[in-house]
C-alpha positions in Angstrom: -30.8 -15.9 -29.9 -28.0 -15.2 -32.4 -28.0 -11.6 -31.4 -27.6 -12.4 -27.7 -24.8 -14.9 -28.5 -23.0 -12.4 -30.6 -23.5 -9.7 -28.0 -22.1 -12.0 -25.2 -19.1 -12.9 -27.4 -18.3 -9.2 -28.0 -18.7 -8.3 -24.3 -16.4 -11.3 -23.4 -13.7 -10.2 -25.8 -13.7 -6.6 -24.7 -13.9 -7.2 -21.0 -11.3 -9.9 -20.6 -8.5 -8.5 -22.7 -7.3 -5.8 -20.5 -5.0 -5.8 -17.4 -4.8 -2.0 -17.1 -5.8 0.2 -14.2 -6.9 3.9 -14.2 -3.3 4.9 -13.3 -2.0 3.3 -16.6 -3.7 6.1 -18.6 -2.0 9.0 -16.8 1.6 9.8 -16.4 2.2 10.6 -12.7 5.0 10.2 -10.3 4.8 7.8 -7.4 4.2 10.5 -4.8 1.2 11.9 -6.7 -0.2 8.3 -7.0 0.2 7.8 -3.3 -1.5 11.2 -2.6 -4.4 10.3 -4.8 -4.7 6.9 -3.1 -4.8 8.7 0.3 -7.2 11.5 -0.7 -10.5 11.6 1.2 -13.3 14.1 1.1 -16.3 14.8 3.3 -19.1 17.3 3.2 -21.3 19.1 5.8 -24.6 20.2 4.4 -27.6 22.1 5.8 -31.0 22.0 4.0 -29.4 20.7 0.8 -26.8 23.5 0.8 -23.1 22.8 1.2 -21.7 24.5 4.3 -18.2 22.9 4.3 -16.1 20.5 2.2 -12.9 19.0 3.6 -10.5 17.1 1.4 -7.4 15.7 3.0 -4.2 13.8 2.2 -2.3 12.0 5.0 1.2 13.2 4.1 3.2 10.8 6.3 2.3 8.0 3.7 3.3 10.2 0.8 6.6 11.6 2.1 7.5 9.3 5.0 11.1 10.6 5.2 10.0 14.2 5.3 7.1 14.0 7.7 8.3 12.1 10.8 8.0 14.4 13.7 4.2 14.3 13.8 1.1 13.5 11.9 0.8 15.8 8.8 -2.3 16.4 6.7 -2.6 18.5 3.5 -6.2 19.7 3.4 -8.3 21.7 1.0 -11.1 23.4 2.8 -14.2 25.1 1.5 -16.4 27.0 3.9 -19.7 28.6 2.8 -19.9 32.3 3.3 -16.1 32.5 3.2 -15.5 31.7 6.9 -11.7 31.7 6.4 -11.2 33.3 9.8 -11.3 29.8 11.3 -7.7 29.2 10.6 -6.5 32.8 10.7 -7.7 34.2 14.1 -6.0 31.9 16.6 -8.2 29.0 15.5 -10.9 30.2 17.8 -14.0 30.0 15.7 -16.4 28.1 18.0 -18.5 26.8 15.1 -15.7 24.6 13.7 -13.3 22.2 15.3 -10.6 20.1 13.6 -9.1 17.2 15.6 -7.1 14.0 15.1 -8.2 11.3 17.6 -9.9 14.1 19.6 -6.6 16.1 19.9 -6.3 19.6 18.5 -3.6 20.3 15.9 -0.3 22.0 17.0 0.5 23.9 13.8 -1.2 25.2 10.7 0.2 26.9 7.6 -1.9 28.3 4.7 -0.3 27.1 1.5 0.2 29.5 -1.4 -0.4 28.4 -5.0 3.4 27.9 -5.6 3.8 25.4 -2.8 4.9 22.0 -4.0 2.2 20.3 -2.0 -0.5 22.0 -4.0 0.4 19.8 -6.9 -0.7 16.8 -4.9 -4.3 17.9 -4.6 -6.4 17.3 -7.7 -9.0 19.8 -6.4 -7.8 23.2 -7.3 -10.2 26.2 -7.3 -10.5 29.7 -6.0 -13.1 28.8 -3.3 -10.9 26.4 -1.4 -8.2 27.3 1.0 -5.2 24.9 1.3 -3.4 24.1 4.6 -0.6 22.0 6.0 -1.8 20.8 9.4 0.5 19.2 12.0 -0.7 17.1 14.9 1.4 15.5 17.5 2.6 12.0 16.8 -0.2 9.4 17.6 0.7 6.2 19.3 -2.3 4.5 17.8 -2.3 3.0 14.3 -5.8 4.2 13.5 -6.3 7.9 12.9 -9.6 9.7 13.0 -9.6 13.2 11.5 -12.7 15.0 12.5 -14.0 18.4 11.3 -17.0 19.3 13.3 -19.6 22.1 13.3 -21.4 22.5 16.6 -24.7 23.2 15.0 -24.5 20.9 11.9 -22.8 17.7 11.1 -19.3 16.1 11.4 -16.9 15.0 8.8 -15.0 11.9 9.8 -12.1 10.7 7.8 -10.5 7.5 9.0 -6.9 6.8 8.2 -4.5 4.1 9.3 -0.8 4.4 9.1 -1.0 1.5 6.6 -4.5 2.0 5.0 -7.3 4.6 4.8 -11.1 4.5 4.8 -13.9 7.2 4.8 -17.0 7.2 7.0 -19.7 9.8 7.4 -21.9 10.3 10.5 
């Protein structure tokens, strides 16, 4: 009984004495903090093997003064078997489709490693490709970014112009 009382007292002292968050332990600027807060990731798998991983940041919330003429996303994309041609050959790979509220994007730029946006993405490896994607401005407040494979699954990342959530179908 004494042991349990002592253990409860120690747990109470250590758990109630802190008002810090995870962000307090790292030095980061406000834009990086906004980017991390808006980062969402989804995966498409087949038979326990990863076929695609999409991580995205809704840039209009990170840099609202810079990205005003559309809906902008910074994405990191991994495709198994290095299917990078999806974004390089007129975006015509019939297996994959990227849309926002069921509308195709209007512009895509592959980002090089020296791009300032690359510093916003905590996921940085040689297997991912990084892109700046522009969609036309959406009148709706809720945004559904979908990355679909016609034969497999769909990644759905739900954003709001004020808040963000992730769902998987």
